[in-house]
DSSP file (Angstrom, degrees, kcal/mol; ACC not computed):
  #  RESIDUE AA STRUCTURE BP1 BP2  ACC     N-H-->O    O-->H-N    N-H-->O    O-->H-N    TCO  KAPPA ALPHA  PHI   PSI    X-CA   Y-CA   Z-CA
    1    1 A M     >        0   0    0      0, 0.0     4,-1.9     0, 0.0     5,-0.2   0.000 360.0 360.0 360.0 -43.0    0.0    0.0    0.0
    2    2 A F  H  >  +     0   0    0      1,-0.2     4,-2.6     2,-0.2     5,-0.2   0.859 360.0  55.7 -65.2 -34.0    2.8    2.4    0.9
    3    3 A S  H  > S+     0   0    0      2,-0.2     4,-2.3     1,-0.2    -1,-0.2   0.861 106.3  50.9 -66.5 -34.6    4.5    1.7   -2.4
    4    4 A V  H  > S+     0   0    0      2,-0.2     4,-2.4     1,-0.2    -2,-0.2   0.908 111.3  47.6 -67.3 -41.5    1.3    2.7   -4.3
    5    5 A I  H  X S+     0   0    0     -4,-1.9     4,-2.8     2,-0.2    -2,-0.2   0.917 112.9  48.9 -65.4 -42.4    1.1    6.0   -2.3
    6    6 A R  H  X S+     0   0    0     -4,-2.6     4,-2.8     2,-0.2    -2,-0.2   0.904 110.8  50.8 -63.2 -40.4    4.8    6.7   -3.0
    7    7 A A  H  X S+     0   0    0     -4,-2.3     4,-2.4     2,-0.2    -2,-0.2   0.923 112.7  45.4 -64.3 -43.4    4.3    6.0   -6.7
    8    8 A R  H  X S+     0   0    0     -4,-2.4     4,-2.5     2,-0.2    -2,-0.2   0.910 114.2  48.6 -66.5 -41.6    1.4    8.3   -6.9
    9    9 A A  H  X S+     0   0    0     -4,-2.8     4,-2.3     2,-0.2    -2,-0.2   0.903 112.3  49.8 -64.6 -40.1    3.2   11.0   -4.9
   10   10 A G  H  X S+     0   0    0     -4,-2.8     4,-2.0     2,-0.2    -2,-0.2   0.903 111.8  47.5 -64.9 -41.6    6.2   10.6   -7.2
   11   11 A A  H  X S+     0   0    0     -4,-2.4     4,-2.2     2,-0.2    -2,-0.2   0.892 111.6  50.6 -66.4 -39.9    4.1   10.9  -10.3
   12   12 A A  H  X S+     0   0    0     -4,-2.5     4,-2.4     1,-0.2    -2,-0.2   0.903 110.0  50.1 -63.9 -40.6    2.3   13.9   -8.9
   13   13 A A  H  X S+     0   0    0     -4,-2.3     4,-2.8     2,-0.2     5,-0.2   0.896 109.4  51.3 -64.5 -39.9    5.7   15.6   -8.1
   14   14 A A  H  X S+     0   0    0     -4,-2.0     4,-2.6     2,-0.2    -1,-0.2   0.896 110.4  49.2 -64.5 -39.8    6.9   14.8  -11.7
   15   15 A V  H  X S+     0   0    0     -4,-2.2     4,-2.5     2,-0.2    -2,-0.2   0.925 112.8  47.0 -64.1 -44.6    3.8   16.4  -13.1
   16   16 A V  H  X S+     0   0    0     -4,-2.4     4,-2.3     2,-0.2    -2,-0.2   0.933 114.7  45.8 -63.0 -46.7    4.2   19.5  -11.0
   17   17 A I  H  X S+     0   0    0     -4,-2.8     4,-2.2     1,-0.2    -2,-0.2   0.910 113.2  50.8 -64.1 -41.1    7.9   19.9  -11.8
   18   18 A G  H  X S+     0   0    0     -4,-2.6     4,-1.8    -5,-0.2    -1,-0.2   0.904 110.7  48.6 -61.6 -41.6    7.1   19.3  -15.5
   19   19 A A  H  X S+     0   0    0     -4,-2.5     4,-2.1     1,-0.2    -1,-0.2   0.884 110.4  51.5 -65.6 -38.1    4.4   22.0  -15.4
   20   20 A M  H  X S+     0   0    0     -4,-2.3     4,-2.3     1,-0.2    -2,-0.2   0.891 108.9  50.3 -67.6 -37.6    6.8   24.4  -13.6
   21   21 A S  H  X S+     0   0    0     -4,-2.2     4,-1.9     2,-0.2    -1,-0.2   0.864 109.0  51.9 -69.0 -34.0    9.5   23.9  -16.3
   22   22 A V  H  X S+     0   0    0     -4,-1.8     4,-2.3     2,-0.2    -2,-0.2   0.912 110.5  48.6 -65.3 -41.9    7.0   24.5  -19.0
   23   23 A L  H  X S+     0   0    0     -4,-2.1     4,-1.5     1,-0.2    -2,-0.2   0.907 110.6  51.0 -63.3 -40.7    6.0   27.7  -17.4
   24   24 A A  H  < S+     0   0    0     -4,-2.3    -1,-0.2     1,-0.2    -2,-0.2   0.870 112.9  45.5 -65.2 -36.2    9.6   28.7  -17.0
   25   25 A V  H  < S+     0   0    0     -4,-1.9    -1,-0.2     1,-0.2    -2,-0.2   0.879 117.0  42.9 -75.4 -37.4   10.3   28.1  -20.7
   26   26 A T  H  < S+     0   0    0     -4,-2.3     2,-0.2    -5,-0.2    -2,-0.2   0.614  86.6 107.9 -88.1 -10.9    7.2   29.8  -22.0
   27   27 A A     <  -     0   0    0     -4,-1.5    -4,-0.0    -5,-0.2    -3,-0.0  -0.492  65.4-138.7 -68.1 131.2    7.4   32.9  -19.7
   28   28 A R        -     0   0    0     -2,-0.2     3,-0.1     1,-0.1    -2,-0.1  -0.711  20.7-109.7 -90.4 141.0    8.5   36.0  -21.7
   29   29 A P        -     0   0    0      0, 0.0     2,-0.1     0, 0.0    -1,-0.1  -0.350  40.4 -99.0 -66.6 150.5   11.0   38.4  -20.2
   30   30 A A        -     0   0    0      1,-0.1     2,-0.1    -2,-0.0     3,-0.0  -0.392  41.5-102.8 -68.3 145.2    9.6   41.7  -19.1
   31   31 A Q        -     0   0    0      1,-0.1     2,-0.4    -2,-0.1    -1,-0.1  -0.440  36.4-112.0 -64.9 138.6   10.2   44.6  -21.5
   32   32 A A        +     0   0    0     -2,-0.1     2,-0.3    -3,-0.1    29,-0.1  -0.613  54.1 161.6 -72.1 129.2   13.0   46.9  -20.5
   33   33 A A        -     0   0    0     -2,-0.4     2,-0.5    76,-0.1    25,-0.1  -0.990  44.3-108.6-150.6 153.9   11.4   50.2  -19.6
   34   34 A V        -     0   0    0     -2,-0.3    22,-0.1    27,-0.2    72,-0.1  -0.752  31.5-142.0 -83.9 128.4   12.0   53.4  -17.7
   35   35 A D    >   -     0   0    0     -2,-0.5     3,-3.0    20,-0.3    20,-0.2  -0.829   7.9-140.1 -89.7 121.6   10.0   53.6  -14.5
   36   36 A P  G >  S+     0   0    0      0, 0.0     3,-1.5     0, 0.0    -1,-0.1   0.741 101.8  69.6 -54.6 -21.9    8.7   57.2  -13.9
   37   37 A A  G 3  S+     0   0    0      1,-0.3    -3,-0.0     3,-0.0    -2,-0.0   0.719  93.8  57.4 -67.7 -18.6    9.4   56.6  -10.2
   38   38 A N  G <  S+     0   0    0     -3,-3.0    17,-2.1    17,-0.1     2,-0.3   0.133  96.0  89.5 -94.7  19.3   13.1   56.6  -11.3
   39   39 A C  E <   -A   54   0A   0     -3,-1.5     2,-0.5    15,-0.2    15,-0.2  -0.879  62.5-150.3-118.9 148.6   12.8   60.1  -12.8
   40   40 A Q  E     -A   53   0A   0     13,-2.1    13,-2.5    -2,-0.3     2,-0.4  -0.985  21.8-151.0-114.0 123.2   13.1   63.6  -11.3
   41   41 A F  E     -A   52   0A   0     -2,-0.5     2,-0.4    11,-0.2    11,-0.2  -0.767   8.5-164.0-100.4 138.1   10.9   66.1  -13.1
   42   42 A S  E     -A   51   0A   0      9,-2.6     9,-2.4    -2,-0.4     2,-0.4  -0.981   9.1-162.0-120.4 131.5   11.7   69.8  -13.5
   43   43 A Y  E     +A   50   0A   0     -2,-0.4     2,-0.3     7,-0.2     7,-0.2  -0.929  20.9 178.0-118.0 136.2    9.0   72.3  -14.4
   44   44 A N  E >>> +A   49   0A   0      5,-2.8     5,-2.2    -2,-0.4     3,-1.2  -0.799  11.1 176.1-128.1  88.3    9.2   75.8  -15.8
   45   45 A L  T 345 +     0   0    0     -2,-0.3    56,-0.1     1,-0.3    -1,-0.1   0.681  69.2  72.8 -73.2 -17.0    5.6   76.6  -16.3
   46   46 A S  T 345S+     0   0    0      1,-0.2    -1,-0.3     3,-0.1    50,-0.0   0.789 115.8  24.0 -67.2 -24.8    6.3   80.2  -17.4
   47   47 A V  T <45S-     0   0    0     -3,-1.2    49,-0.5     2,-0.1    -1,-0.2   0.334 111.7-114.1-118.0   4.3    7.5   78.8  -20.7
   48   48 A G  T  <5 +     0   0    0     -4,-0.6    46,-2.6     1,-0.2     2,-0.4   0.807  65.2 147.0  71.5  30.6    5.6   75.5  -20.6
   49   49 A R  E   < -AB  44  93A   0     -5,-2.2    -5,-2.8    44,-0.2     2,-0.4  -0.823  25.6-179.0-107.5 138.1    8.8   73.4  -20.3
   50   50 A V  E     -AB  43  92A   0     42,-2.5    42,-2.4    -2,-0.4     2,-0.4  -1.000   5.3-168.1-131.9 136.2    9.2   70.0  -18.5
   51   51 A A  E     -AB  42  91A   0     -9,-2.4    -9,-2.6    -2,-0.4     2,-0.5  -0.964   6.4-156.3-122.5 141.6   12.4   68.0  -18.2
   52   52 A A  E     -AB  41  90A   0     38,-2.9    38,-2.1    -2,-0.4     2,-0.7  -0.979   2.6-166.3-118.4 122.6   12.7   64.5  -17.0
   53   53 A D  E     -AB  40  89A   0    -13,-2.5   -13,-2.1    -2,-0.5     2,-0.4  -0.919  24.9-178.2-106.3 104.7   16.1   63.3  -15.6
   54   54 A C  E     -AB  39  88A   0     34,-2.4    34,-2.1    -2,-0.7     2,-0.5  -0.839  27.4-139.1-116.3 143.8   15.7   59.5  -15.5
   55   55 A W        +     0   0    0    -17,-2.1     2,-0.3    -2,-0.4   -20,-0.3  -0.865  27.9 169.4 -96.5 128.2   17.9   56.7  -14.3
   56   56 A N    >   -     0   0    0     -2,-0.5     3,-0.5   -22,-0.1    31,-0.3  -0.879  17.4-178.1-144.3 104.7   17.8   53.6  -16.6
   57   57 A S  T 3  S+     0   0    0     -2,-0.3    -1,-0.1     1,-0.2    30,-0.1   0.608  77.4  68.5 -80.2 -11.5   20.3   50.8  -16.2
   58   58 A T  T 3  S-     0   0    0    -25,-0.1    -1,-0.2    28,-0.1     3,-0.1   0.708  95.0-130.7 -84.3 -19.9   19.0   48.8  -19.1
   59   59 A G    <   +     0   0    0     -3,-0.5    -2,-0.1     1,-0.2    -1,-0.0   0.561  55.9 146.9  80.9   6.5   20.1   51.1  -21.9
   60   60 A S        -     0   0    0     25,-0.2    26,-2.1     1,-0.1    -1,-0.2  -0.339  50.8-102.1 -74.5 161.0   16.6   51.0  -23.5
   61   61 A G  E     +C   85   0B   0     24,-0.2    48,-2.4   -29,-0.1     2,-0.3  -0.537  47.5 153.5 -87.6 149.7   15.2   54.1  -25.3
   62   62 A W  E     -CD  84 108B   0     22,-1.8    22,-3.0    46,-0.3     2,-0.3  -0.971  16.4-170.0-161.1 164.9   12.7   56.5  -23.9
   63   63 A Y  E     - D   0 107B   0     44,-1.8    44,-3.1    -2,-0.3     2,-0.3  -0.977  28.7-106.3-155.7 163.4   11.5   60.2  -24.1
   64   64 A I  E     - D   0 106B   0     18,-0.4    17,-3.0    -2,-0.3     2,-0.4  -0.736  31.5-165.9 -91.1 142.5    9.2   62.6  -22.4
   65   65 A Q  E     -ED  80 105B   0     40,-2.8    40,-2.1    -2,-0.3     2,-0.4  -0.995   2.5-160.7-131.2 128.2    5.9   63.5  -24.1
   66   66 A L  E     -ED  79 104B   0     13,-3.2    13,-2.3    -2,-0.4     2,-0.6  -0.870  12.1-144.4-104.2 139.7    3.7   66.4  -23.1
   67   67 A T  E     -ED  78 103B   0     36,-2.6    35,-3.6    -2,-0.4    36,-1.4  -0.931  23.9-160.8 -97.7 119.7    0.1   66.7  -24.0
   68   68 A C  E     -ED  77 101B   0      9,-3.4     9,-2.0    -2,-0.6     2,-0.5  -0.850   5.6-152.8-106.8 137.2   -0.6   70.4  -24.7
   69   69 A E  E     -ED  76 100B   0     31,-2.9    31,-2.1    -2,-0.4     7,-0.2  -0.939  16.9-129.4-113.6 124.1   -4.1   71.9  -24.6
   70   70 A R  E  >  - D   0  99B   0      5,-2.9     4,-1.6    -2,-0.5    29,-0.3  -0.474   5.3-144.1 -71.6 137.1   -4.8   75.0  -26.7
   71   71 A F  T  4 S+     0   0    0     27,-2.5    -1,-0.1    -2,-0.2    28,-0.1   0.893  94.4  58.9 -64.2 -40.3   -6.4   77.9  -24.9
   72   72 A R  T  4 S-     0   0    0     26,-0.5    -1,-0.2     1,-0.2    27,-0.1   0.911 130.5  -4.3 -60.8 -51.0   -8.5   78.9  -28.0
   73   73 A N  T  4 S-     0   0    0      2,-0.1    -1,-0.2     0, 0.0    -2,-0.2   0.392  88.8-113.5-131.9   2.6  -10.4   75.7  -28.6
   74   74 A G     <  +     0   0    0     -4,-1.6    -3,-0.1     1,-0.2     2,-0.0   0.539  63.8 147.9  77.4   5.3   -9.2   73.1  -26.1
   75   75 A S        -     0   0    0     -6,-0.1    -5,-2.9     1,-0.1     2,-0.3  -0.351  39.5-129.4 -73.2 158.5   -7.7   70.9  -28.8
   76   76 A H  E     +E   69   0B   0     -7,-0.2     2,-0.3    23,-0.0    -7,-0.2  -0.774  26.1 173.3-110.6 150.4   -4.6   68.8  -28.0
   77   77 A Y  E     -E   68   0B   0     -9,-2.0    -9,-3.4    -2,-0.3     2,-0.4  -0.956  27.4-118.2-144.2 164.2   -1.2   68.4  -29.5
   78   78 A Y  E     -E   67   0B   0     -2,-0.3     2,-0.5   -11,-0.2   -11,-0.2  -0.836  13.3-163.5-109.0 141.0    1.9   66.6  -28.4
   79   79 A A  E     -E   66   0B   0    -13,-2.3   -13,-3.2    -2,-0.4     2,-0.4  -0.992  17.2-162.1-118.6 123.0    5.4   67.9  -27.7
   80   80 A R  E     -E   65   0B   0     -2,-0.5   -15,-0.2   -15,-0.2    13,-0.2  -0.855   6.2-141.8-112.5 140.9    8.0   65.2  -27.6
   81   81 A G        -     0   0    0    -17,-3.0    11,-0.2    -2,-0.4     9,-0.1  -0.250  41.2 -70.1 -86.6 179.8   11.5   65.5  -26.1
   82   82 A S        -     0   0    0      9,-0.5   -18,-0.4     1,-0.1     2,-0.3  -0.381  53.6-104.8 -71.2 150.4   14.7   64.0  -27.4
   83   83 A I        -     0   0    0    -20,-0.1     2,-0.4    -3,-0.1   -20,-0.2  -0.598  36.5-163.5 -77.2 134.5   15.2   60.2  -27.3
   84   84 A V  E     -C   62   0B   0    -22,-3.0   -22,-1.8    -2,-0.3     2,-0.6  -0.964  10.4-153.3-120.7 135.8   17.5   59.0  -24.6
   85   85 A Y  E    S-C   61   0B   0     -2,-0.4     2,-0.3   -24,-0.2   -24,-0.2  -0.948  72.7 -17.4-108.7 116.8   19.2   55.6  -24.4
   86   86 A G  S    S-     0   0    0    -26,-2.1     2,-0.2    -2,-0.6   -29,-0.2  -0.697 121.7  -7.9  89.3-145.6   20.0   54.6  -20.9
   87   87 A S  S    S+     0   0    0     -2,-0.3     2,-0.3   -31,-0.3   -32,-0.2  -0.572  88.6  91.0 -87.4 151.8   20.0   57.3  -18.2
   88   88 A G  E     -B   54   0A   0    -34,-2.1   -34,-2.4    -2,-0.2     2,-0.4  -0.989  67.0 -59.6 159.7-164.5   19.8   61.0  -19.1
   89   89 A V  E     -B   53   0A   0     -2,-0.3     2,-0.4   -36,-0.2   -36,-0.2  -0.947  31.7-178.1-120.7 133.5   17.5   64.0  -19.6
   90   90 A S  E     -B   52   0A   0    -38,-2.1   -38,-2.9    -2,-0.4     2,-0.3  -0.998  12.0-173.8-125.7 133.6   14.7   64.5  -22.1
   91   91 A A  E     -B   51   0A   0     -2,-0.4    -9,-0.5   -40,-0.2     2,-0.3  -0.957   7.2-179.9-130.8 147.5   12.9   67.8  -22.2
   92   92 A A  E     -B   50   0A   0    -42,-2.4   -42,-2.5    -2,-0.3     2,-0.4  -0.951   9.8-153.2-141.9 160.9    9.8   69.1  -24.1
   93   93 A Q  E     -B   49   0A   0     -2,-0.3     2,-0.3   -44,-0.2   -44,-0.2  -0.993   6.6-151.5-144.3 132.2    7.9   72.3  -24.3
   94   94 A C        -     0   0    0    -46,-2.6     2,-1.0    -2,-0.4     7,-0.1  -0.662  44.7 -96.6 -89.1 154.8    4.4   73.5  -25.1
   95   95 A D    >>  -     0   0    0     -2,-0.3     4,-2.0     1,-0.2     3,-1.1  -0.646  36.5-161.2 -73.3 105.7    3.9   77.0  -26.5
   96   96 A A  T 34 S+     0   0    0     -2,-1.0    -1,-0.2   -49,-0.5   -48,-0.1   0.671  84.3  60.1 -67.4 -17.2    3.1   78.9  -23.3
   97   97 A H  T 34 S+     0   0    0      1,-0.1    -1,-0.3   -50,-0.1     3,-0.1   0.767 121.4  20.9 -80.4 -24.9    1.5   81.8  -25.2
   98   98 A T  T <4 S+     0   0    0     -3,-1.1   -27,-2.5     1,-0.1   -26,-0.5   0.502 126.4  20.4-121.2  -6.7   -1.2   79.6  -26.8
   99   99 A S  E  <  -D   70   0B   0     -4,-2.0     2,-0.3   -29,-0.3   -29,-0.2  -0.931  56.6-135.8-154.2 173.7   -1.5   76.5  -24.7
  100  100 A E  E     -D   69   0B   0    -31,-2.1   -31,-2.9    -2,-0.3     2,-0.5  -0.909  38.2 -90.9-133.5 163.5   -0.9   74.8  -21.3
  101  101 A I  E     +D   68   0B   0     -2,-0.3   -33,-0.2   -33,-0.2     3,-0.1  -0.629  39.6 172.1 -78.6 124.0    0.4   71.4  -20.2
  102  102 A A  E     +     0   0B   0    -35,-3.6     2,-0.3    -2,-0.5   -34,-0.2   0.718  64.8   1.9-101.4 -28.3   -2.4   68.9  -19.8
  103  103 A D  E     -D   67   0B   0    -36,-1.4   -36,-2.6     2,-0.0     2,-0.4  -0.988  53.9-154.8-160.5 150.5   -0.4   65.7  -19.2
  104  104 A V  E     +D   66   0B   0     -2,-0.3     2,-0.3   -38,-0.2   -38,-0.2  -0.998  23.9 164.1-128.9 131.2    3.2   64.5  -18.8
  105  105 A E  E     -D   65   0B   0    -40,-2.1   -40,-2.8    -2,-0.4     2,-0.5  -0.991  35.8-126.3-145.9 157.3    4.3   61.0  -19.6
  106  106 A I  E     -D   64   0B   0     -2,-0.3     2,-0.5   -42,-0.2   -42,-0.2  -0.905  26.7-155.7 -99.4 126.2    7.4   58.9  -20.2
  107  107 A V  E     -D   63   0B   0    -44,-3.1   -44,-1.8    -2,-0.5     2,-0.4  -0.914   3.1-151.7-107.6 123.6    7.2   56.9  -23.4
  108  108 A N  E      D   62   0B   0     -2,-0.5   -46,-0.3   -46,-0.2   -75,-0.1  -0.773 360.0 360.0 -93.1 136.5    9.4   53.8  -23.7
  109  109 A I              0   0    0    -48,-2.4   -47,-0.2    -2,-0.4    -1,-0.1   0.392 360.0 360.0-118.4 360.0   10.5   52.7  -27.2
């Protein structure tokens, strides 16, 4: 009787280990990305400029993107900063005479 239980337990363990190895093989690695929590943002609202100084150990590309809202009709346009690979600073600016900053985001490429 004990040998039957051991055989079943051994087979169950083999199935579990086999399933775990399948999961490990099929799991895709996470995309390298800049986490906004690793960024320090600087704002100069008098000219509508935002700069992001981000730490990125992966060397992947990213940039800052502002959503700008026009005073006249509320329509939106995007202002994009320079692309940075790894750590560095990307800055973008809305036209402060005709619009304001509606949103700031880090875009990973």
